[in-house]
C-alpha positions as CSV (number, residue, x, y, z in Angstrom):
1,M,-6.4,-23.6,13.2
2,T,-2.8,-22.3,12.7
3,E,-2.0,-18.8,12.0
4,K,-1.0,-19.3,8.4
5,S,-4.3,-21.3,7.8
6,R,-6.3,-18.6,9.6
7,F,-4.5,-15.9,7.5
8,D,-5.2,-18.0,4.3
9,A,-8.9,-18.3,5.2
10,E,-9.2,-14.7,5.7
11,L,-7.3,-13.9,2.6
12,N,-9.7,-16.4,0.6
13,E,-12.7,-15.1,1.9
14,K,-12.1,-11.5,0.8
15,L,-10.8,-12.5,-2.3
16,A,-13.9,-14.7,-3.0
17,T,-16.2,-11.8,-1.9
18,S,-14.8,-9.7,-4.7
19,G,-14.9,-12.4,-7.2
20,F,-11.3,-13.3,-7.2
21,R,-10.0,-17.1,-6.5
22,F,-7.4,-17.8,-3.9
23,T,-3.9,-18.5,-5.5
24,A,-0.7,-19.1,-4.3
25,Q,0.8,-16.3,-6.0
26,R,-1.8,-13.8,-4.6
27,R,-0.9,-15.2,-1.1
28,N,2.7,-14.6,-1.8
29,V,2.2,-10.9,-3.0
30,Y,0.1,-10.3,-0.1
31,N,2.7,-11.7,2.3
32,V,5.3,-9.3,0.8
33,L,2.9,-6.4,1.4
34,V,2.0,-7.6,5.0
35,N,5.7,-8.5,6.0
36,K,7.4,-5.4,5.6
37,R,4.9,-2.2,5.4
38,D,7.3,0.1,3.7
39,H,5.2,0.7,0.7
40,P,7.0,-1.1,-2.0
41,T,6.8,-0.4,-5.8
42,A,5.6,-3.2,-7.8
43,E,9.1,-3.8,-9.1
44,E,10.3,-4.2,-5.4
45,V,7.0,-6.6,-4.5
46,F,8.3,-8.6,-7.5
47,I,11.8,-8.8,-6.3
48,R,10.7,-10.0,-3.0
49,S,8.2,-12.3,-4.4
50,K,10.8,-14.2,-6.3
51,A,12.4,-15.1,-3.0
52,D,9.6,-17.6,-2.1
53,M,8.2,-18.1,-5.6
54,P,11.2,-18.0,-8.2
55,D,9.0,-18.4,-11.3
56,I,6.6,-15.7,-10.5
57,S,6.4,-13.0,-13.4
58,M,6.1,-9.3,-13.2
59,A,2.8,-9.6,-15.1
60,T,1.6,-11.9,-12.5
61,V,2.7,-9.5,-9.6
62,Y,1.0,-6.7,-11.4
63,N,-2.5,-8.8,-11.7
64,C,-2.1,-9.8,-7.9
65,L,-1.5,-6.2,-7.0
66,D,-4.5,-5.3,-9.1
67,A,-6.7,-7.9,-7.4
68,L,-5.6,-7.0,-3.9
69,V,-6.5,-3.5,-4.4
70,K,-9.8,-4.2,-6.1
71,C,-10.7,-6.5,-3.1
72,G,-9.9,-4.1,-0.4
73,L,-6.7,-5.9,1.0
74,A,-4.3,-2.9,-0.3
75,K,-4.2,0.5,-1.2
76,Q,-2.5,2.1,-4.2
77,V,-0.3,5.1,-3.0
78,N,0.7,7.7,-5.5
79,H,3.5,10.2,-4.9
80,D,3.8,13.1,-7.3
81,S,5.4,11.3,-10.6
82,T,7.2,8.4,-8.8
83,A,6.3,4.9,-9.2
84,K,2.9,3.6,-7.7
85,R,3.5,2.1,-4.1
86,F,1.3,-0.1,-2.3
87,C,0.1,0.0,1.3
88,S,-1.5,-3.1,3.2
89,N,-2.5,-1.0,6.1
90,M,-6.4,-0.5,5.6
91,Q,-7.1,1.3,8.7
92,E,-7.5,5.2,8.3
93,H,-4.4,6.8,8.4
94,C,-2.3,9.4,6.2
95,H,1.1,9.1,4.5
96,Y,4.4,10.9,5.1
97,Y,6.6,11.2,2.2
98,C,10.1,12.0,2.7
99,T,11.4,14.7,0.3
100,D,15.0,13.4,0.6
101,C,15.0,9.5,0.7
102,N,11.7,8.9,-0.9
103,R,10.5,6.5,1.6
104,V,6.7,6.7,2.6
105,F,5.6,6.2,6.4
106,D,2.2,5.5,7.7
107,I,0.9,8.3,10.2
108,D,-2.1,7.2,12.5
109,L,-4.8,9.9,12.8
110,K,-6.1,10.9,16.2
111,E,-9.5,10.8,14.5
112,S,-10.9,9.8,11.1
113,P,-10.7,12.2,8.6
114,R,-13.7,14.4,7.7
115,M,-14.6,15.2,4.3
116,P,-13.6,19.0,3.8
117,E,-16.1,21.4,2.9
118,A,-15.7,22.1,-0.7
119,D,-17.6,23.6,-3.9
120,L,-17.9,20.3,-5.8
121,P,-19.5,20.2,-9.1
122,E,-22.9,19.0,-9.3
123,N,-23.6,15.3,-8.9
124,F,-19.8,14.7,-7.6
125,K,-20.0,12.4,-4.5
126,P,-16.7,11.8,-2.9
127,D,-16.3,8.7,-0.8
128,Q,-12.6,8.9,0.3
129,I,-10.1,11.6,1.3
130,D,-6.4,11.1,1.0
131,V,-4.0,13.3,3.4
132,A,-0.4,13.3,2.7
133,M,2.5,15.1,4.6
134,R,5.8,16.0,3.0
135,G,9.1,16.8,4.5
136,R,12.1,15.1,5.7
137,C,12.2,12.0,7.9
138,P,14.4,11.5,11.1
139,D,17.0,9.5,9.2
140,P,20.4,11.2,9.9
141,A,21.3,11.3,6.2
142,C,17.9,13.2,5.5
143,A,18.5,15.6,8.6
144,T,22.2,16.2,7.3
145,A,20.7,17.0,3.9
146,G,18.2,19.5,5.3
147,A,21.1,21.2,7.0
148,K,22.8,22.0,3.8
149,D,19.6,23.7,2.1
């Protein structure tokens, strides 16, 4: 079995167990997320998807992203009031947001995050914790911007 057919089989299995069909459009959108893990917005996914699938529509990209999130192949990453971004790294990790260039970076955690002690209202049962860091990335333009502050 080739790498591509193994990738397609794993994608098909994950989609099918969540009630979704495998489609060329979903494969294309998932490939965009996996091939460049830079947390693209839906619009960026759309632009990149058109390179291999010129007739794909923005609505189809949104539907594909929604399916990939619902079946656990991607995460939606929200940062303040900016556009939603998408992450195909399903390992436990946190995100680092550069306050100058607005890029998002995956940061591996040395151990899995624990649910913090919190006074939750009755019957609240959290099953996920999101950890985010904000600051400047090492890009020279961002470092220079920091020196001006």
